[in-house]
KEGUSE-725457 format. One record per atom (N, C-alpha, C): x, y, z; residue in three letters. Coordinates in steps of 0.2 Angstrom, whole numbers, padded with zeros to 4 digits, always signed. Layout:
BEGIN
XYZAla ...
This chain:
BEGIN
-0008-0065+0129Ser -0011-0071+0132Ser -0018-0068+0136Ser -0021-0073+0140Leu -0026-0073+0143Leu -0025-0066+0148Leu -0021-0069+0152Ile -0018-0064+0158Ile -0019-0054+0155Ile -0014-0056+0150Gly -0014-0048+0147Gly -0022-0046+0143Gly -0025-0050+0141Ser -0033-0049+0139Ser -0036-0046+0145Ser -0034-0048+0152Ala -0042-0050+0155Ala -0039-0042+0158Ala -0031-0040+0157Ala -0030-0035+0161Ala -0032-0029+0157Ala -0031-0028+0150Ser -0034-0024+0145Ser -0042-0021+0146Ser -0045-0029+0149Ala -0051-0027+0149Ala -0055-0022+0158Ala -0051-0024+0162Val -0053-0023+0167Val -0049-0015+0171Val -0043-0016+0166Lys -0039-0011+0166Lys -0035-0009+0175Lys -0037-0006+0180Gly -0035-0005+0184Gly -0036-0009+0192Gly -0042-0014+0188Asp -0046-0016+0194Asp -0039-0025+0193Asp -0035-0024+0190Ile -0030-0031+0188Ile -0025-0030+0194Ile -0024-0023+0197Ile -0019-0022+0202Ile -0020-0028+0209Ile -0024-0030+0213Pro -0025-0035+0217Pro -0020-0039+0217Pro -0022-0043+0208Tyr -0018-0050+0207Tyr -0011-0047+0204Tyr -0008-0041+0204Phe -0001-0040+0201Phe +0003-0044+0201Phe +0005-0043+0209Asp +0009-0047+0212Asp +0010-0056+0211Asp +0004-0057+0212Ala +0004-0065+0210Ala +0006-0065+0203Ala +0003-0064+0197Val +0004-0065+0191Val +0011-0062+0189Val +0016-0059+0191Leu +0022-0056+0191Leu +0025-0061+0192Leu +0025-0067+0199Val +0032-0070+0199Val +0031-0075+0192Val +0027-0078+0191Pro +0029-0084+0184Pro +0029-0077+0179Pro +0029-0074+0179Leu +0032-0068+0171Leu +0039-0067+0174Leu +0041-0064+0179Gln +0049-0064+0180Gln +0053-0071+0179Gln +0048-0078+0180Thr +0053-0084+0180Thr +0054-0087+0171Thr +0050-0084+0168Phe +0049-0085+0160Phe +0054-0080+0158Phe +0054-0075+0163Leu +0058-0069+0157Leu +0068-0071+0160Leu +0067-0073+0164Thr +0075-0074+0166Thr +0077-0082+0167Thr +0073-0087+0163Met +0076-0095+0164Met +0079-0094+0155Met +0082-0100+0155Gln +0083-0101+0147Gln +0080-0103+0144Gln +0079-0101+0137His +0075-0103+0132His +0077-0107+0125His +0074-0111+0123Asn +0074-0115+0116Asn +0072-0113+0112Asn +0070-0116+0107Glu +0064-0113+0102Glu +0058-0116+0103Glu +0057-0119+0107Glu +0050-0123+0108Glu +0048-0118+0114Glu +0051-0117+0119Thr +0049-0112+0125Thr +0049-0104+0124Thr +0052-0102+0118Gln +0055-0096+0119Gln +0047-0090+0116Gln +0043-0095+0117Val +0036-0091+0116Val +0034-0089+0123Val +0036-0093+0127Leu +0035-0091+0135Leu +0039-0083+0137Leu +0044-0085+0133Met +0047-0079+0135Met +0044-0072+0130Met +0043-0073+0125Thr +0040-0067+0122Thr +0033-0066+0124Thr +0028-0070+0127Thr +0023-0069+0128Thr +0022-0065+0134Thr +0028-0067+0138Ser +0030-0063+0145Ser +0029-0056+0144Ser +0035-0057+0141Met +0036-0049+0137Met +0030-0045+0138Met +0027-0047+0131Ser +0018-0044+0129Ser +0014-0043+0136Ser +0015-0048+0139Thr +0012-0047+0144Thr +0011-0042+0150Thr +0018-0043+0151Leu +0020-0036+0156Leu +0018-0030+0152Leu +0020-0030+0148Gly +0019-0022+0143Gly +0012-0022+0144Gly +0006-0024+0143Val +0002-0022+0145Val -0001-0023+0152Val +0003-0025+0157Leu +0001-0024+0165Leu +0004-0017+0166Leu +0009-0017+0162Ala +0012-0009+0166Ala +0009-0004+0161Ala +0005-0004+0157Arg +0000+0000+0155Arg -0006+0002+0159Arg -0008-0004+0161Cys -0015-0005+0166Cys -0014-0002+0173Cys -0008-0004+0176Val -0008-0003+0182Val -0003+0003+0186Val -0001+0006+0179Gly +0002+0013+0181Gly +0008+0012+0186Gly +0010+0019+0188Glu +0014+0018+0194Glu +0012+0017+0202Glu +0006+0014+0203Glu +0004+0013+0209Glu +0008+0006+0211Glu +0008+0002+0206Lys +0010-0003+0207Lys +0016-0006+0203Lys +0017-0003+0198Phe +0022-0004+0192Phe +0028+0000+0196Phe +0033+0000+0200Ser +0037+0005+0202Ser +0044+0007+0197Ser +0045+0013+0195Arg +0050+0015+0192Arg +0057+0011+0193Arg +0058+0008+0200Glu +0064+0002+0199Glu +0063-0003+0197Glu +0057-0006+0199Phe +0057-0012+0193Phe +0056-0009+0185Phe +0053-0003+0184Ala +0053-0002+0177Ala +0058-0003+0173Ala +0065-0001+0178Glu +0071+0001+0175Glu +0074-0010+0175Glu +0071-0011+0179Lys +0075-0018+0180Lys +0072-0020+0174Lys +0066-0020+0171Cys +0062-0024+0164Cys +0065-0020+0159Cys +0069-0014+0159Leu +0073-0011+0155Leu +0079-0016+0152Leu +0081-0018+0159Thr +0088-0021+0158Thr +0087-0027+0157Thr +0081-0030+0157Ile +0080-0038+0157Ile +0078-0039+0149Ile +0075-0033+0147Ala +0073-0032+0139Ala +0079-0032+0134Ala +0084-0030+0135Met +0091-0025+0132Met +0094-0034+0133Met +0095-0035+0139Gln +0101-0043+0139Gln +0096-0049+0133Gln +0089-0051+0134Leu +0086-0054+0130Leu +0088-0053+0123Leu +0087-0046+0120Val +0090-0044+0114Val +0097-0047+0112Val +0100-0046+0117Glu +0108-0048+0115Glu +0108-0054+0114Glu +0105-0057+0118Thr +0106-0065+0118Thr +0101-0071+0114Thr +0097-0066+0110Asn +0092-0070+0106Asn +0091-0065+0100Asn +0095-0066+0095Asp +0094-0063+0089Asp +0088-0064+0084Asp +0081-0061+0087Asp +0076-0064+0085Asp +0072-0060+0082Asp +0068-0058+0077Pro +0062-0052+0076Pro +0055-0054+0082Pro +0056-0059+0081Asp +0051-0058+0087Asp +0052-0057+0095Asp +0057-0058+0096Val +0060-0057+0100Val +0060-0049+0104Val +0064-0047+0098Arg +0064-0039+0098Arg +0056-0034+0096Arg +0053-0037+0092Lys +0044-0036+0093Lys +0043-0033+0101Lys +0043-0039+0104Cys +0039-0038+0111Cys +0044-0035+0115Cys +0051-0033+0116Val +0053-0028+0119Val +0052-0024+0117Val +0053-0021+0111Phe +0050-0014+0108Phe +0043-0011+0113Phe +0038-0017+0112Thr +0032-0016+0115Thr +0033-0014+0123Thr +0037-0017+0126Leu +0039-0015+0132Leu +0042-0010+0135Leu +0047-0008+0129Phe +0048-0002+0129Phe +0044+0005+0131Phe +0039+0004+0126Gly +0035+0008+0126Gly +0029+0008+0130Gly +0029+0003+0134Ala +0024+0003+0141Ala +0027+0005+0145Ala +0036+0004+0147Val +0039+0007+0153Val +0039+0015+0153Val +0039+0018+0147Ala +0040+0023+0146Ala +0033+0027+0149Ala +0028+0024+0146Thr +0022+0027+0151Thr +0023+0028+0160Thr +0028+0024+0162Ile +0031+0023+0168Ile +0034+0029+0170Ile +0041+0030+0166Val +0048+0033+0169Val +0046+0039+0166Val +0042+0041+0162Lys +0043+0047+0157Lys +0050+0049+0156Lys +0051+0055+0158Glu +0057+0059+0157Glu +0063+0055+0160Glu +0063+0052+0164Glu +0068+0045+0167Glu +0071+0040+0164Glu +0066+0042+0157Met +0070+0035+0153Met +0075+0039+0151Met +0077+0045+0150Ala +0081+0048+0147Ala +0091+0045+0149Ala +0090+0040+0153Ser +0097+0037+0156Ser +0097+0031+0152Ser +0092+0028+0151Val +0093+0021+0144Val +0090+0022+0137Val +0088+0029+0135Met +0084+0031+0131Met +0091+0029+0123Met +0097+0031+0124Glu +0098+0029+0119Glu +0102+0022+0115Glu +0103+0019+0120Pro +0102+0012+0118Pro +0096+0008+0115Pro +0089+0012+0118Cys +0084+0011+0115Cys +0082+0011+0110Cys +0083+0018+0109Val +0083+0021+0103Val +0086+0019+0096Val +0090+0017+0101Asn +0096+0014+0093Asn +0095+0009+0090Asn +0094+0003+0094Leu +0090-0003+0092Leu +0084-0003+0088Leu +0080+0002+0089Met +0074+0004+0085Met +0076+0006+0080Met +0080+0009+0080Ile +0084+0014+0073Ile +0088+0007+0067Ile +0090+0005+0073Ser +0093-0001+0067Ser +0088-0007+0065Ser +0085-0008+0068Ser +0078-0011+0067Ser +0074-0009+0060Ser +0074-0003+0059Leu +0071+0000+0055Leu +0074+0001+0048Leu +0082+0003+0050Gln +0086+0000+0043Gln +0088-0005+0042Gln +0088-0010+0045Ser +0089-0016+0045Ser +0085-0018+0037Ser +0089-0024+0033Thr +0087-0026+0025Thr +0086-0034+0027Thr +0088-0037+0034Glu +0086-0043+0036Glu +0080-0046+0034Glu +0079-0051+0031Gly +0073-0054+0030Gly +0068-0051+0024Gly +0074-0047+0019Tyr +0071-0046+0013Tyr +0075-0046+0006Tyr +0078-0051+0008Asn +0083-0055+0004Asn +0082-0060+0001Asn +0077-0062+0001Gln +0075-0071-0001Gln +0067-0068-0003Gln +0067-0072-0010His +0061-0071-0014His +0057-0078-0016His +0061-0084-0012Ile +0056-0090-0015Ile +0050-0090-0014Ile +0047-0092-0019Thr +0038-0091-0020Thr +0036-0098-0024Thr +0039-0103-0019Gly +0036-0111-0021Gly +0038-0113-0028Gly +0034-0114-0034Leu +0037-0117-0039Leu +0039-0113-0044Leu +0040-0106-0044Asp +0040-0101-0051Asp +0048-0101-0048Asp +0052-0104-0052Asn +0059-0105-0052Asn +0064-0098-0053Asn +0058-0091-0055Thr +0062-0086-0058Thr +0067-0083-0050Thr +0064-0086-0045His +0069-0084-0039His +0072-0087-0036His +0072-0095-0038Leu +0075-0100-0033Leu +0082-0098-0035Leu +0087-0101-0031Pro +0094-0099-0030Pro +0098-0105-0036Pro +0102-0105-0037Leu +0104-0109-0044Leu +0105-0116-0041Leu +0106-0116-0034Glu +0108-0123-0032Glu +0101-0129-0030Glu +0095-0123-0031Leu +0089-0126-0032Leu +0086-0129-0037Leu +0089-0126-0043Leu +0088-0127-0050Leu +0089-0134-0051Leu +0082-0138-0056Asp +0086-0146-0057Asp +0085-0148-0063Asp +0088-0151-0066Asp +0088-0152-0074Asp +0081-0154-0075Asp +0078-0159-0071Asp +0073-0162-0072Asp +0065-0158-0072Asp +0068-0152-0071Asp +0061-0149-0069Asp +0056-0147-0073Asp +0057-0148-0082Asp +0055-0148-0088Asp +0050-0154-0087Asp +0055-0158-0086Glu +0050-0165-0087Glu +0045-0167-0083Glu +0045-0165-0077Asn +0040-0163-0071Asn +0037-0158-0072Asn +0037-0154-0075Ala +0031-0148-0077Ala +0025-0149-0076Ala +0023-0155-0080Gly +0016-0158-0081Gly +0014-0161-0076Gly +0017-0164-0072Glu +0015-0170-0067Glu +0009-0166-0060Glu +0003-0168-0060Asp +0000-0165-0053Asp +0001-0169-0047Asp +0003-0166-0042Asp +0006-0169-0037Asp +0003-0165-0030Asp -0003-0167-0028Asp -0006-0164-0021Asp -0001-0165-0017Asp +0004-0168-0016Glu +0009-0167-0011Glu +0014-0160-0011Glu +0015-0157-0003Pro +0020-0150-0007Pro +0026-0151-0008Pro +0028-0150-0011Thr +0037-0149-0015Thr +0042-0147-0009Thr +0047-0149-0010Glu +0053-0144-0008Glu +0051-0138-0009Glu +0050-0133-0016Tyr +0047-0126-0016Tyr +0042-0124-0013Tyr +0039-0129-0014Asp +0033-0126-0009Asp +0034-0125+0000Asp +0037-0128+0002Leu +0041-0128+0009Leu +0044-0121+0009Leu +0048-0122+0006Leu +0054-0116+0005Leu +0049-0108+0005Leu +0045-0109+0000Gly +0041-0104-0001Gly +0037-0099+0006Gly +0034-0107+0009Val +0031-0104+0014Val +0036-0102+0022Val +0041-0105+0021Lys +0046-0101+0025Lys +0049-0096+0025Lys +0048-0094+0017Ala +0050-0087+0016Ala +0048-0082+0018Ala +0041-0082+0017Asn +0035-0080+0019Asn +0033-0078+0025Asn +0035-0083+0029Ile +0033-0082+0036Ile +0041-0078+0038Ile +0046-0080+0038Gly +0052-0075+0039Gly +0050-0067+0038Gly +0049-0066+0032Glu +0046-0060+0029Glu +0040-0054+0035Glu +0036-0060+0037Glu +0032-0057+0041Glu +0033-0053+0047Glu +0038-0058+0052Ala +0042-0058+0056Ala +0044-0052+0057Ala +0049-0050+0053Phe +0053-0043+0050Phe +0048-0038+0050Phe +0043-0038+0045Val +0038-0031+0045Val +0033-0031+0051Val +0035-0035+0057Gly +0032-0036+0061Gly +0035-0031+0067Gly +0043-0034+0066Glu +0047-0029+0070Glu +0046-0022+0069Glu +0049-0021+0064Lys +0047-0012+0060Lys +0043-0010+0062Lys +0036-0014+0061Glu +0030-0009+0065Glu +0030-0008+0073Glu +0031-0013+0076His +0032-0011+0084His +0038-0007+0084His +0043-0006+0081Ala +0047-0003+0082Ala +0045+0005+0081Ala +0041+0006+0077Leu +0038+0013+0074Leu +0034+0015+0080Leu +0031+0010+0082Val +0025+0012+0087Val +0028+0014+0094Val +0034+0010+0096Ser +0037+0012+0099Ser +0042+0020+0101Ser +0043+0021+0095Leu +0044+0027+0095Leu +0040+0032+0095Leu +0034+0031+0092Arg +0029+0036+0094Arg +0029+0036+0101Arg +0027+0031+0106Asp +0027+0030+0114Asp +0030+0035+0117Asp +0039+0036+0116Leu +0043+0036+0120Leu +0044+0043+0116Leu +0041+0046+0111Ser +0040+0054+0109Ser +0035+0056+0112Ser +0029+0053+0116Leu +0024+0055+0117Leu +0025+0057+0125Leu +0028+0053+0128Glu +0029+0050+0136Glu +0034+0052+0138Glu +0041+0055+0136Cys +0047+0057+0138Cys +0048+0063+0138Cys +0045+0068+0134Gly +0046+0074+0134Gly +0052+0075+0131Gly +0056+0081+0135Ser +0062+0084+0132Ser +0068+0077+0132Ser +0069+0071+0137Ala +0073+0066+0136Ala +0073+0064+0127Ala +0068+0064+0126Phe +0068+0061+0118Phe +0069+0067+0112Phe +0070+0073+0114Tyr +0073+0078+0109Tyr +0078+0079+0106Tyr +0084+0074+0109Pro +0090+0073+0105Pro +0091+0069+0100Pro +0083+0063+0098Tyr +0082+0059+0093Tyr +0078+0060+0089Tyr +0077+0067+0087Val +0069+0069+0084Val +0073+0070+0078Val 
């Protein structure tokens, strides 16, 4: 987001505007979303994580940090989506820079969620690649495929569209795992002895 980019550029100088920026972010994080508006929720989480790293404890109190963690866990429970989990993991890492070892009280569910993400094979069980019937499910195979093999059609086929959808899905789950790893690193660096039981 533009706010996140601005905060990253000016660092602590964003502090005078923090309270004003926080109001819409909290609204987007707590409102009900559909597929079209979910991007507002994920972008708000990402922006909040950037702000936490920029303003530090001076404005991002420990109490508010704990509230953010609670909201994040609720969002994961109500939204089974890799993009949501990716942003939640980023927020975990950012909040850890504020609460440090006091993260111990919520460390277990956070770490368990990220480990579960890393172990999950979701998003890796489908390999549809356009017109290559090698990986197509039997129900998508057509007896007329051989007859149409020589036709040159610029329009995207059903198989082409399925291939694109599968590739996007895989990228989302890979991104989720990447953010889980980065967040685990942040927790290990910021939370000291609170992270030892999970090593």
